[in-house]
Structure formats: structure tokens, C-alpha cells
DRENLUMBA-498013 format. One record per residue (C-alpha): x, y, z negated; residue in three letters; residue number from 1. Coordinates in Angstrom, 3 decimals, padded with zeros to 6 digits. Last residue first. Layout:
X	Y	Z	ALA	NUM;
...
//
This chain:
137.780	021.851	-035.259	SER	531;
136.689	022.734	-031.850	MET	530;
135.901	026.464	-031.329	THR	529;
132.997	028.948	-031.480	PRO	528;
130.210	026.174	-030.752	ILE	527;
127.638	027.634	-028.339	PHE	526;
125.699	024.370	-028.606	GLY	525;
125.253	023.753	-024.819	PRO	524;
122.190	021.859	-023.406	LYS	523;
122.550	018.366	-022.669	ARG	522;
122.912	016.639	-019.255	ARG	521;
123.618	012.912	-019.566	HIS	520;
120.247	011.669	-018.192	LYS	519;
121.333	008.073	-017.197	THR	518;
119.095	006.673	-015.055	ALA	517;
117.676	009.683	-013.488	GLN	516;
121.123	011.267	-012.803	GLU	515;
122.455	008.071	-011.035	TYR	514;
119.414	007.973	-008.838	ALA	513;
119.528	011.680	-008.216	TYR	512;
123.318	011.757	-007.348	ALA	511;
122.720	008.811	-004.684	LEU	510;
119.726	010.571	-003.050	ARG	509;
121.590	013.848	-003.065	LEU	508;
124.728	012.463	-001.495	LEU	507;
122.679	010.717	001.315	ALA	506;
120.639	013.786	002.199	PRO	505;
123.830	015.942	001.954	GLU	504;
125.596	013.878	004.762	SER	503;
126.036	016.768	007.105	TRP	502;
129.771	016.143	007.327	ALA	501;
130.895	012.682	005.774	LEU	500;
131.419	011.974	002.064	GLY	499;
131.385	013.049	-001.468	PHE	498;
129.950	011.940	-004.761	PHE	497;
131.543	013.302	-007.795	SER	496;
131.449	012.397	-011.620	ILE	495;
131.177	014.896	-014.222	GLY	494;
132.638	015.889	-017.733	VAL	493;
130.935	017.771	-020.440	PRO	492;
132.706	018.750	-023.649	LEU	491;
131.444	017.292	-026.898	GLY	490;
134.752	015.557	-027.752	HIS	489;
134.773	014.066	-024.151	VAL	488;
131.219	014.128	-022.741	TYR	487;
129.225	012.135	-020.057	GLY	486;
128.522	011.825	-016.463	ALA	485;
127.152	015.233	-015.488	PRO	484;
126.612	015.280	-011.692	VAL	483;
128.938	016.443	-008.989	THR	482;
128.182	016.813	-005.375	ILE	481;
130.699	017.171	-002.452	ASN	480;
129.974	017.988	001.172	PRO	479;
132.577	018.062	003.929	TYR	478;
134.821	020.993	004.969	GLY	477;
137.705	018.732	005.516	ALA	476;
139.832	020.902	003.178	ILE	475;
137.234	020.858	000.569	ALA	474;
136.299	017.167	000.921	PRO	473;
139.842	016.279	000.254	ALA	472;
140.504	018.899	-002.349	SER	471;
137.672	018.478	-004.835	SER	470;
138.890	015.333	-006.793	SER	469;
140.174	016.390	-009.946	GLY	468;
142.885	016.331	-012.563	GLY	467;
143.881	018.262	-015.561	GLY	466;
143.891	021.902	-015.029	PHE	465;
145.591	024.166	-017.677	HIS	464;
144.711	027.832	-016.468	ASP	463;
146.878	030.870	-017.253	GLY	462;
149.990	030.971	-019.507	ASN	461;
149.628	034.186	-021.514	ALA	460;
145.723	034.446	-020.817	TRP	459;
145.048	031.039	-022.237	ASP	458;
141.283	029.879	-022.158	THR	457;
141.189	026.447	-024.008	VAL	456;
140.704	023.749	-021.690	TRP	455;
137.380	022.363	-020.407	ALA	454;
136.911	018.636	-020.209	PRO	453;
138.579	016.925	-017.078	GLY	452;
137.604	017.104	-013.421	GLY	451;
135.194	015.731	-010.766	THR	450;
136.355	012.125	-011.435	PRO	449;
135.671	010.042	-008.238	ALA	448;
133.102	008.447	-005.960	VAL	447;
133.122	007.933	-002.149	ILE	446;
129.966	007.791	-000.194	ALA	445;
127.535	005.806	001.660	ASP	444;
130.465	003.434	002.766	LEU	443;
131.049	001.183	005.689	ARG	442;
134.438	000.167	004.469	HIS	441;
136.320	001.063	007.309	LYS	440;
134.025	003.845	008.493	LYS	439;
134.022	005.486	005.178	MET	438;
137.950	005.384	004.940	THR	437;
138.378	006.559	008.580	ALA	436;
135.931	009.472	008.151	ASP	435;
137.263	010.556	004.827	ILE	434;
140.969	010.444	005.598	GLY	433;
142.478	009.863	008.938	LYS	432;
140.011	011.652	011.014	ASP	431;
138.705	014.212	008.378	ARG	430;
141.185	014.743	005.612	THR	429;
144.526	013.926	007.507	ASP	428;
143.224	015.368	010.931	ARG	427;
141.690	018.350	009.264	LEU	426;
145.056	019.162	007.435	ASN	425;
147.177	018.645	010.619	LYS	424;
145.135	021.090	012.679	LYS	423;
145.127	023.874	010.017	LEU	422;
148.978	023.499	009.272	ALA	421;
149.665	023.429	012.901	ASP	420;
147.499	026.643	013.712	GLN	419;
148.714	028.420	010.667	TYR	418;
152.596	027.905	011.403	GLU	417;
151.995	028.696	015.043	LYS	416;
150.744	032.133	014.409	THR	415;
147.521	032.828	016.570	THR	414;
145.841	033.587	013.160	LEU	413;
147.739	036.762	012.627	PRO	412;
150.960	037.031	010.683	GLY	411;
151.353	036.485	006.931	LYS	410;
153.159	038.939	004.566	ALA	409;
149.660	040.236	003.306	GLU	408;
148.942	036.656	002.181	ALA	407;
152.036	036.439	000.012	GLU	406;
151.397	039.650	-001.650	ILE	405;
147.855	038.671	-002.425	PHE	404;
149.097	035.305	-003.779	LEU	403;
151.499	037.116	-005.985	ASP	402;
148.781	039.414	-007.506	GLN	401;
149.453	039.772	-011.178	GLY	400;
148.294	038.083	-014.385	PHE	399;
147.381	039.105	-017.893	TYR	398;
146.584	043.003	-017.727	PRO	397;
146.454	043.127	-013.992	MET	396;
143.357	045.144	-013.081	GLU	395;
143.050	047.492	-016.010	ARG	394;
146.594	048.311	-016.902	ASP	393;
147.739	047.647	-013.197	ALA	392;
145.453	050.371	-011.849	ASN	391;
148.075	051.781	-009.296	LYS	390;
149.405	048.375	-008.485	GLU	389;
145.998	047.139	-008.129	ASN	388;
144.901	049.793	-005.917	PHE	387;
148.130	049.275	-003.853	ALA	386;
147.179	045.594	-003.325	ILE	385;
143.683	046.392	-002.541	ILE	384;
144.998	048.765	000.195	GLU	383;
147.112	046.020	001.841	LYS	382;
144.124	043.796	001.777	LEU	381;
142.380	046.199	003.816	SER	380;
139.925	049.043	003.791	LYS	379;
139.333	049.994	000.202	VAL	378;
136.529	052.039	-001.295	PRO	377;
134.373	051.575	001.782	ALA	376;
132.831	054.697	003.200	GLY	375;
134.103	054.062	006.769	PRO	374;
131.878	051.026	007.004	GLY	373;
131.450	048.035	004.870	LEU	372;
131.806	045.726	007.682	THR	371;
135.616	046.543	008.116	ALA	370;
136.023	045.095	004.525	LEU	369;
134.889	041.733	005.829	TYR	368;
137.310	041.689	008.749	ALA	367;
140.130	042.564	006.371	ASN	366;
139.193	039.673	004.037	LEU	365;
138.984	037.201	006.933	ASP	364;
142.374	038.011	008.258	ALA	363;
144.274	038.322	005.137	LYS	362;
142.470	035.452	003.442	LEU	361;
142.683	033.266	006.745	GLU	360;
146.490	033.377	006.482	TYR	359;
146.587	032.557	002.922	LEU	358;
144.260	029.770	002.846	LEU	357;
145.853	028.159	005.813	VAL	356;
149.140	028.394	003.905	ALA	355;
147.785	026.924	000.747	LEU	354;
146.190	024.028	002.637	GLU	353;
149.508	023.290	004.258	ARG	352;
151.442	023.030	000.900	ARG	351;
148.590	020.803	-000.670	GLY	350;
148.627	018.440	002.404	ILE	349;
152.546	018.497	002.240	GLU	348;
152.458	017.285	-001.392	ARG	347;
150.808	014.272	-000.263	SER	346;
147.642	012.124	-000.427	SER	345;
146.011	010.288	002.540	PRO	344;
142.784	008.713	001.084	LEU	343;
142.373	005.367	-000.563	THR	342;
139.772	002.988	-001.586	VAL	341;
139.801	000.914	-004.750	PRO	340;
137.270	-000.543	-005.701	ASP	339;
134.545	-001.103	-003.154	ILE	338;
131.588	-000.642	-005.523	LEU	337;
128.228	-002.166	-004.369	VAL	336;
125.483	-000.179	-005.948	ALA	335;
122.377	-002.015	-007.629	GLY	334;
121.556	000.064	-010.577	LEU	333;
123.679	-002.138	-012.854	ARG	332;
126.581	-001.401	-010.445	LYS	331;
125.947	002.478	-010.731	MET	330;
125.940	002.075	-014.649	ASP	329;
129.103	000.118	-014.637	GLU	328;
130.767	003.008	-012.595	LEU	327;
129.544	005.592	-014.984	ALA	326;
130.988	003.623	-017.980	ALA	325;
134.265	003.632	-015.919	GLU	324;
133.827	007.201	-015.493	LEU	323;
133.495	008.075	-019.225	VAL	322;
136.471	005.753	-020.337	LYS	321;
138.628	007.409	-017.444	ASP	320;
137.750	010.931	-018.844	VAL	319;
139.200	009.580	-022.178	LYS	318;
142.234	008.092	-020.751	PRO	317;
143.010	011.349	-018.984	SER	316;
144.935	011.919	-015.630	PHE	315;
144.429	008.285	-014.710	GLY	314;
141.887	008.663	-012.133	PHE	313;
142.076	010.522	-008.820	GLU	312;
144.138	007.604	-007.096	SER	311;
141.396	005.286	-007.983	ARG	310;
138.954	006.761	-005.296	LEU	309;
135.964	004.299	-005.759	VAL	308;
134.255	003.655	-002.585	GLY	307;
130.488	003.462	-002.780	LEU	306;
128.200	001.113	-000.817	ARG	305;
124.474	001.628	-001.654	ALA	304;
122.463	-001.642	-002.154	GLY	303;
120.360	000.035	-004.798	LYS	302;
121.697	003.257	-005.632	LEU	301;
118.678	005.302	-004.382	GLY	300;
116.452	003.728	-006.729	ASN	299;
115.278	007.115	-008.198	ALA	298;
114.981	008.420	-004.707	ASP	297;
115.541	012.067	-003.562	LEU	296;
115.672	012.403	000.198	SER	295;
112.367	014.407	000.318	ALA	294;
114.062	017.052	-001.896	ALA	293;
116.448	017.939	001.058	TYR	292;
113.408	019.075	003.213	ASP	291;
113.596	020.141	006.851	ALA	290;
117.119	019.092	007.457	VAL	289;
119.867	021.472	008.023	ALA	288;
122.497	020.620	010.949	HIS	287;
123.198	023.854	012.169	VAL	286;
122.798	025.947	015.238	PRO	285;
124.129	029.450	015.581	LYS	284;
121.247	031.689	017.190	GLY	283;
120.121	034.001	014.389	PRO	282;
122.169	036.595	012.639	ALA	281;
119.869	038.442	010.149	LEU	280;
117.636	035.138	009.445	PRO	279;
120.931	033.256	009.071	ASP	278;
120.246	029.669	010.463	ASP	277;
120.007	026.696	008.075	GLY	276;
120.389	026.051	004.380	ALA	275;
119.721	028.646	001.853	ILE	274;
116.003	027.721	000.761	ALA	273;
116.177	023.818	001.031	ASN	272;
119.532	023.941	-000.820	LEU	271;
117.704	025.503	-003.720	LEU	270;
115.096	022.678	-003.592	ILE	269;
117.799	019.999	-003.399	ALA	268;
119.818	021.536	-006.465	ALA	267;
116.710	021.757	-008.335	ASP	266;
116.154	018.104	-007.737	ARG	265;
119.608	017.217	-008.921	VAL	264;
119.166	018.889	-012.260	THR	263;
120.581	021.728	-014.321	ARG	262;
121.706	023.908	-011.200	THR	261;
124.510	025.198	-009.278	MET	260;
123.615	025.444	-005.590	PRO	259;
126.000	026.312	-002.643	GLY	258;
127.962	028.929	-000.864	ALA	257;
130.715	027.822	001.494	THR	256;
134.202	028.748	002.198	ASP	255;
136.602	026.121	003.755	GLN	254;
137.424	027.108	007.338	SER	253;
136.352	030.624	007.033	HIS	252;
138.804	031.065	004.129	SER	251;
138.907	033.612	001.373	ILE	250;
135.790	035.629	001.998	PRO	249;
133.559	038.224	000.569	ILE	248;
130.248	036.562	001.474	ILE	247;
128.169	038.649	003.957	GLY	246;
128.093	036.023	006.804	ARG	245;
128.685	032.314	005.428	GLY	244;
125.250	031.070	006.514	PRO	243;
124.693	027.683	004.631	VAL	242;
125.297	024.505	006.666	LEU	241;
128.498	025.970	008.174	GLY	240;
130.905	024.230	005.828	VAL	239;
129.241	021.155	004.526	THR	238;
127.611	021.851	001.299	PRO	237;
129.360	022.041	-002.264	LYS	236;
126.702	020.918	-004.618	LEU	235;
126.903	021.485	-008.423	GLY	234;
124.967	019.645	-010.932	VAL	233;
125.757	021.038	-014.333	LEU	232;
127.423	020.203	-017.724	GLY	231;
129.470	023.492	-017.954	CYS	230;
133.002	022.144	-017.180	ALA	229;
131.835	019.869	-014.375	ASN	228;
129.691	022.615	-012.864	SER	227;
132.682	024.878	-013.188	PRO	226;
134.883	022.553	-011.356	CYS	225;
132.300	021.502	-008.672	VAL	224;
131.426	025.051	-007.420	ILE	223;
134.992	026.600	-007.258	SER	222;
136.642	023.258	-006.517	GLY	221;
138.344	024.367	-003.073	ASP	220;
136.757	027.123	-001.273	THR	219;
133.702	027.218	-003.162	GLU	218;
130.640	029.615	-003.771	THR	217;
128.212	029.797	-006.475	GLY	216;
124.420	030.339	-006.392	ILE	215;
122.256	029.970	-009.554	ALA	214;
119.375	028.197	-011.068	VAL	213;
116.534	029.319	-013.585	ALA	212;
118.629	031.851	-015.282	CYS	211;
120.100	032.546	-018.428	LEU	210;
119.622	028.878	-019.522	ASN	209;
123.195	028.520	-021.205	ALA	208;
124.143	025.936	-018.373	SER	207;
122.934	028.390	-015.700	THR	206;
124.835	031.268	-017.159	ALA	205;
127.960	029.304	-017.753	ALA	204;
128.039	027.892	-014.167	GLY	203;
127.013	030.979	-012.240	SER	202;
129.668	033.032	-014.302	GLY	201;
132.558	030.682	-013.714	SER	200;
132.003	030.375	-009.676	SER	199;
135.751	030.666	-009.621	SER	198;
136.199	028.998	-011.707	GLY	197;
136.483	027.035	-014.864	CYS	196;
134.133	027.647	-017.884	PRO	195;
137.150	027.955	-020.076	ASN	194;
137.124	027.035	-023.875	ARG	193;
136.927	029.497	-026.523	ASP	192;
133.268	029.405	-026.604	LEU	191;
132.750	025.803	-027.003	VAL	190;
129.613	024.433	-025.105	TYR	189;
128.809	027.956	-023.497	PRO	188;
132.201	028.251	-021.771	ASN	187;
133.304	031.680	-021.787	ARG	186;
133.649	034.484	-019.145	CYS	185;
136.500	036.686	-019.537	GLN	184;
135.817	040.381	-018.486	GLY	183;
133.295	041.217	-015.894	GLY	182;
134.590	044.168	-014.153	ARG	181;
138.387	043.181	-014.378	ALA	180;
137.570	039.714	-013.637	SER	179;
138.344	036.434	-015.728	TRP	178;
136.497	033.357	-015.359	GLY	177;
139.460	031.257	-014.455	SER	176;
142.691	032.813	-016.098	SER	175;
145.338	033.492	-013.360	SER	174;
148.657	032.320	-012.816	HIS	173;
148.909	031.466	-009.163	ASN	172;
147.476	034.824	-008.389	SER	171;
144.920	036.774	-006.365	ARG	170;
142.976	033.646	-004.846	ILE	169;
140.725	033.132	-008.030	ASN	168;
137.426	033.944	-006.061	ALA	167;
138.516	037.512	-005.687	TRP	166;
138.133	037.812	-009.477	GLU	165;
137.343	034.535	-011.227	SER	164;
133.540	034.995	-011.257	LEU	163;
130.779	037.016	-013.143	ASN	162;
127.378	036.390	-011.893	ALA	161;
125.257	039.251	-010.104	LYS	160;
121.757	039.585	-011.031	GLY	159;
118.079	038.523	-011.091	LEU	158;
117.497	038.100	-007.423	LEU	157;
113.860	036.991	-007.475	ILE	156;
113.363	034.281	-005.216	ALA	155;
110.325	034.159	-002.665	GLY	154;
111.994	032.085	000.031	ALA	153;
112.413	035.078	002.292	ALA	152;
114.423	036.667	-000.462	ARG	151;
116.618	033.669	-000.952	LEU	150;
117.049	033.380	002.921	LYS	149;
118.305	037.272	002.908	ALA	148;
120.690	036.688	-000.002	ALA	147;
122.219	033.642	001.499	VAL	146;
122.644	035.331	004.872	GLY	145;
124.115	038.332	003.227	SER	144;
122.006	041.329	002.742	ASP	143;
122.655	044.556	004.641	GLN	142;
124.727	047.872	004.592	SER	141;
126.998	046.637	001.535	PRO	140;
126.940	048.372	-001.668	ILE	139;
130.341	048.941	-003.132	SER	138;
130.391	050.836	-006.400	GLY	137;
133.361	049.167	-007.737	GLU	136;
135.218	047.460	-004.797	LEU	135;
138.758	048.023	-006.168	ALA	134;
137.626	047.529	-009.675	LEU	133;
137.376	043.758	-008.744	SER	132;
134.635	041.279	-009.818	GLY	131;
134.172	040.114	-006.292	ALA	130;
132.586	043.557	-005.740	THR	129;
129.072	043.445	-004.602	THR	128;
126.970	046.161	-006.129	THR	127;
123.448	045.944	-007.219	MET	126;
120.992	048.731	-006.151	ARG	125;
119.986	046.659	-002.941	ASP	124;
121.645	045.240	000.133	HIS	123;
122.999	042.161	-001.552	THR	122;
126.455	040.749	-000.509	ASP	121;
127.593	037.488	-002.169	ILE	120;
130.992	037.982	-004.045	ASN	119;
129.379	038.643	-007.267	ASP	118;
127.959	035.132	-007.522	LYS	117;
124.076	035.087	-007.219	VAL	116;
121.710	034.668	-010.217	LEU	115;
118.140	033.280	-009.315	VAL	114;
114.822	034.100	-010.740	PRO	113;
111.722	032.040	-009.556	ILE	112;
108.810	033.978	-008.396	GLY	111;
108.338	031.909	-005.127	HIS	110;
111.270	029.253	-005.086	LEU	109;
109.157	026.204	-004.218	ALA	108;
107.513	028.075	-001.240	GLY	107;
106.468	031.523	000.216	ARG	106;
103.018	031.375	-001.532	LEU	105;
100.484	033.771	-000.224	LYS	104;
097.018	033.300	-002.082	GLY	103;
096.554	036.690	-002.898	ALA	102;
097.253	036.227	-006.568	ARG	101;
100.568	034.582	-005.433	ARG	100;
101.285	037.844	-003.353	GLU	99;
100.520	040.019	-006.261	ARG	98;
102.802	037.989	-008.426	ASP	97;
105.510	038.163	-005.847	LEU	96;
105.013	042.019	-005.862	GLU	95;
105.358	042.105	-009.761	ASP	94;
108.399	039.895	-009.648	ALA	93;
110.040	042.332	-007.182	ILE	92;
109.283	045.342	-009.541	ALA	91;
110.813	043.256	-012.364	LEU	90;
114.000	042.461	-010.765	ALA	89;
114.450	046.159	-009.520	ASP	88;
117.359	047.088	-011.813	PRO	87;
119.103	043.615	-010.836	ASN	86;
121.248	042.571	-013.601	THR	85;
125.223	043.291	-013.714	GLU	84;
128.301	041.416	-014.445	ILE	83;
126.609	038.210	-015.808	VAL	82;
128.554	035.391	-017.359	SER	81;
130.212	037.433	-020.045	ARG	80;
129.370	034.795	-022.672	LEU	79;
128.945	037.202	-025.453	THR	78;
128.192	034.378	-028.026	PRO	77;
125.704	036.875	-029.895	GLY	76;
125.624	039.996	-027.768	GLN	75;
125.987	041.032	-023.995	ARG	74;
125.642	037.682	-022.582	ASP	73;
123.546	035.857	-025.167	LEU	72;
120.830	038.285	-026.376	GLN	71;
120.816	040.644	-023.317	GLU	70;
120.879	037.565	-020.883	ILE	69;
118.071	036.048	-022.778	ARG	68;
116.045	039.130	-022.800	GLN	67;
116.542	039.417	-018.926	LEU	66;
115.706	035.699	-018.606	TYR	65;
112.267	036.264	-020.658	ALA	64;
111.486	039.541	-018.402	GLU	63;
111.917	037.323	-015.264	THR	62;
109.771	034.659	-016.633	ILE	61;
107.030	037.167	-017.565	TRP	60;
107.345	038.853	-014.169	ARG	59;
106.958	035.706	-012.324	GLY	58;
103.913	034.938	-014.149	THR	57;
103.652	032.188	-016.713	PHE	56;
100.702	030.078	-018.388	ARG	55;
098.398	030.730	-015.398	GLY	54;
098.086	027.225	-014.381	LEU	53;
099.912	027.890	-010.995	GLU	52;
102.687	029.810	-012.798	MET	51;
103.397	027.214	-015.148	GLY	50;
103.388	024.664	-012.584	LYS	49;
106.017	026.618	-010.589	GLN	48;
108.139	026.851	-013.816	LEU	47;
107.934	023.133	-014.336	GLU	46;
108.776	022.481	-010.770	ASP	45;
111.781	024.838	-010.871	ILE	44;
112.945	023.154	-013.862	THR	43;
113.053	024.239	-017.690	ILE	42;
116.091	023.427	-019.692	GLU	41;
115.313	026.105	-022.214	ASN	40;
112.346	028.232	-021.005	LEU	39;
110.955	028.750	-024.509	GLU	38;
114.235	029.632	-025.794	PHE	37;
116.002	028.971	-029.071	ASP	36;
117.802	031.848	-030.716	PRO	35;
121.552	031.400	-030.983	VAL	34;
123.507	031.575	-034.216	THR	33;
126.768	030.077	-033.258	ALA	32;
127.317	026.570	-034.054	ALA	31;
129.716	025.560	-036.926	ALA	30;
132.353	023.132	-035.947	SER	29;
132.564	019.282	-035.583	ALA	28;
132.201	019.006	-031.870	PRO	27;
128.787	019.415	-029.984	ALA	26;
127.265	016.105	-028.441	SER	25;
123.983	016.507	-030.325	THR	24;
123.824	020.050	-029.333	SER	23;
122.578	022.959	-031.274	THR	22;
120.361	026.062	-030.699	ALA	21;
119.422	027.685	-033.941	LEU	20;
115.684	028.334	-034.119	ILE	19;
113.975	031.684	-034.418	ALA	18;
111.854	031.380	-031.309	LEU	17;
112.481	033.775	-028.478	ALA	16;
109.521	034.878	-026.070	ALA	15;
111.197	035.897	-022.803	GLY	14;
153.390	016.900	-004.983	GLY	13;
154.684	018.457	-007.857	GLU	12;
154.749	022.145	-006.649	THR	11;
152.743	022.082	-003.590	SER	10;
150.726	019.231	-004.620	ARG	9;
149.720	020.778	-007.964	ARG	8;
149.023	023.914	-006.167	LEU	7;
146.847	022.288	-003.671	PHE	6;
144.767	020.369	-006.554	ASP	5;
144.408	022.932	-009.110	ARG	4;
143.499	026.152	-007.166	ARG	3;
139.941	026.438	-008.052	GLU	2;
138.606	028.918	-005.434	MET	1;
//
């Protein structure tokens, strides 16, 4: 969860080649010495083609990414984006290679290494801890719905990505990308800058080409903000489209897993694999479509009606300049801009969101811990708080647990304060918000800045968010996709497209058309600092 918007409202309102990796967008400072990589910027389709032609095997690809993690995450730039790698990854790759030789292909992800955020349960030799020492050693009794669907699709679970501990719900003053287990994750564009969060490791690792693609999770901003900061495509689906079972929770009304990738097509392919019914808990109907990649259209902006959410501009003249150029590109590509459109915005929405999240955190986290059985290291939020106090030197060296303490003081979900806050926020973001605005202007999507350029990581003061637009779709539970739109002093910034529930095909079509016409994504340069 990236806390920027609701807190602002509540307070104010393989084979490596010996070539240095550089970026044409890099700031004027010496790049870190980073070996180039044969799989740099490679797509799922290109990996599949390579395996089809016999150039690659799943094992070779997996070995290459494991070597890349060793070179860049453990050494060199020391990104700290991966908490642990899967000790069985090569054995899984071997089995999938055998299946391929036998003519059995599970789909587009067959043999593709995928990183998953360390709050997504996997029943294997990896742990699931949300980055916290309180859950160190915890192995769930079964795969999460997301992990089960990835395995069924033939993906290789490469490892667990670092994150803002507990998905950034522990403290108002946290540093995004920091966890007690993983340390401080770094932004691969400029290493002393923050990758944003809470899906920090998923963002940094995918951007740095430590994996083919990754899965993040979002409550409010935690997919789109790190995707913005790390120059990625990030898709936060409609809540309920992707199975939520087996994900260490904050909020059942806002949490969802989603793709973090280098291209829109890869995001669509990854969404194909994880959307729909949970194979280990079938029966809950969802609105998944058969093939999200089929909705991609390079001419998809022609005739599209896009509402420009001007209220989210203005926090940075440099970001505004990038976004104005993006809007001009969209008009050139045939889009009709309705400029401006408005959504309800108030301090009260932010205060209510925080109240909802704290109530649901206590209820949902306690319920999750109960699924770990009697051997769970901790069995309640109250026990986590006590663990953190006892181990404060390791767990709270830079920031505390004020939000945990506030959540523990909340009552049950039958409390009137919770029920009123949830009802009013859904009304303001859905009925009177996104639904009303899109119907009034006959929109295909709303567009807005995803966020500003990455800030310098600051353990003394915590995060320094600029602006952003994640909260309305996050509170509504509606889909949101960000695409790279340009750079500010070599640091990426993105543009968001969001819309009605279950409108992922439309958003992917629009994002793909913009991406294909502009091609802003550039691999990071691992610059130590901006001069």
C-alpha cells in the first residue's frame, strides 16, 4: 500500500557480456559497472520463440536470471529487490522442459520465470513473510490462488520479491522498499532513489531484468507507484478479478494482486494466467475474459474518449510537461480528450479510507494468521506488535508501528464507524465518482499522472511523495494501468488509465496503443546518485 493520497487528504486534506549497462536517459553521474545481459528487455513472446527454436530452454533462462540476481541484487549495485530465490526453480524448469519436448505446452507462460511479492503464499521451500522477522520461516499449508494459477500455467516461481514491510501499513513514517528481512530496496535508475512501494522489489527486479515478469499487490498505489518509479507497466485489476486467497492482507475491499512488466502485452499475458477462479477454491464467479492479449490494438486510441483528471496535475511542473506531451500524443493518435473532468475529492475521503484499512487490517490479518495453523510464529496482530517491540533493534531501526497500534485498537467489522466509512467511500468513488463521470462524458477511460519521479531514500524522515492518482480507483476497487510516459532528469514517470469495474480489456487496448506509438521504456543505468 502506497499511503501518499489518503494520508495527504487526512492531514492536509545467464551468459553475461562484459559491456557496461548505460541509459540514454541517465543523469550526469558515473554509471555503476554492470554486465550487460543477453535477456535484457526480452519479452514473453521472444522467450517462447527462443524455446520453440531451441535457442533457449527453461533451465537456461532460469539459470541466467539466477545469475543476474546474484550479480546485481546480492553484489554490484546491490538492489536488494529479491528476498529469496526458489531452491527448486531449476528442477521445476527441467520438468517443464521435459513437458515441452513431449509436446505438452501449458500456455504462454510455459517455462517463464516469474518473481512474486513476499506476501503471496507459496507452498514450497520458500517462506512467505511480508518482509517481517515475525513470520520468518513461515511456510503456508497450500499455494495462494495466484501461485496455484501461475504453476498451472507453466510459470517457474523464481523467488520472492522484497517489499515495503507488511505492504507499507505498519507506520505513517516508513521508507518504501524497506523490510527487516530484505533491507532497503534500491531504484535501478538511480541507486540512492526510492523504488516506491509496497511492491518495491517486484518493480526494481523487473526493471533491472532480474526476471521476465513479476507479480505485485496493491491496496492503494502499491503496483502503480513502483511501476511509475521503475519505468514499468503496472496493472492493478478490479478487486475480485484475481484470487485473493493466500495473500497476506491489508484490506479485502481494496487488496489485489496484479502484473508488473516491461510491456503492455506481457501484462496482458500475465493477467490471462492469474485472472479467474481460484483452482484451490473454485466456485466464486468473476468477470475474467478468455484472452486479455486479444484486446490489444495499436490503433486503440483512435476515437477513444479520455477524461483528463486535471485535479491530479500541478504537483510538479516537470511532470506536467511530460504529461502534456503524452496528451498531445494521444490526440495525434485519434483520441478525443474531455479536459477537464472531475471526481469527488476531499480530506474526508482520505480519513475514511484510512479508517476502513485499519479495521480491515486487524480482521483480515488475524484471519490470515489463523490459516497458518497452530505452528504459526505469531497468531494475531497483537502478537506481531509485541514481537516488534521485543525485537525493535532489528524490526524498528528507522520507523515504528503507529498504524499497527491504531488498527489493534479498532473494533470488529460490525462497528458503525467502519460500515459508514466503507459505504460513503464506495458511494463517492463509484456512484458519484468514476461511474458518474464516465457515464456523463461517455468515456472509455480517465487519464492522470501516475506519480512523480523517485525521491531520495530517507530513513530519517520517511517517504517524500509528490502527487498521484491511485486513490479513486483503489478505493472503488476499479482497474488502473500505468505506462511509461517519459523522464524527469532521467527518472521515469508514468501516465495512468483507469475506468469502470471489469474494464481491463479497454484499458489494456488504450495503454497498448499509447505504448506502441511512444516506446518510452528504457532499461535502467544503475547510476549511483544524481550529480
